C-alpha positions in Angstrom: 125.9 124.5 86.6 128.5 125.3 84.0 131.6 123.2 83.7 133.8 126.1 84.6 131.9 126.8 87.8 132.1 123.1 88.8 135.9 123.0 88.2 136.4 126.1 90.3 134.2 124.7 93.1 135.9 121.4 93.1 139.3 123.1 93.0 138.5 125.1 96.0 137.2 122.0 97.8 140.4 120.2 97.1 142.5 123.2 98.2 140.8 123.3 101.5 140.9 119.5 102.0 144.6 119.6 101.1 145.3 122.3 103.6 143.6 120.4 106.3 145.6 117.3 105.6 148.8 119.3 105.4 148.2 120.9 108.8 147.1 117.6 110.3 150.3 116.0 109.0 152.4 118.7 110.6 150.6 118.5 113.9 150.8 114.7 114.1 154.4 114.6 112.7 153.2 112.6 109.8 155.3 113.6 106.7 153.3 111.3 104.4 150.0 113.0 105.3 151.6 116.4 105.0 152.9 115.6 101.5 149.5 114.2 100.5 147.9 117.4 101.6 150.3 119.5 99.8 149.7 117.5 96.6 146.0 117.8 96.9 146.2 121.5 97.5 148.3 122.0 94.4 145.9 119.8 92.4 143.0 121.9 93.6 144.7 125.1 92.5 145.3 123.6 89.1 141.6 122.6 88.8 140.5 126.0 89.8 142.7 127.6 87.1 141.2 125.2 84.6 137.8 126.5 85.6 138.9 130.1 85.1 140.3 129.3 81.6 137.1 127.5 80.7 135.1 130.6 81.8 137.3 132.8 79.6 136.9 130.5 76.6 133.1 130.3 77.2 133.0 126.5 77.8 
């Protein structure tokens, strides 16, 4: 599997995981968990974008 594909897959995984944490934090009234989820979701989006850039550059 190419590095770009791995980055996109990992990014998507982290986005989903972050969204789950974010929703769980909202439902359980846990701002720390909600913030952790938001951070992980953003990190996943960044990792996905890195994968897209690598694909364009051919890496």
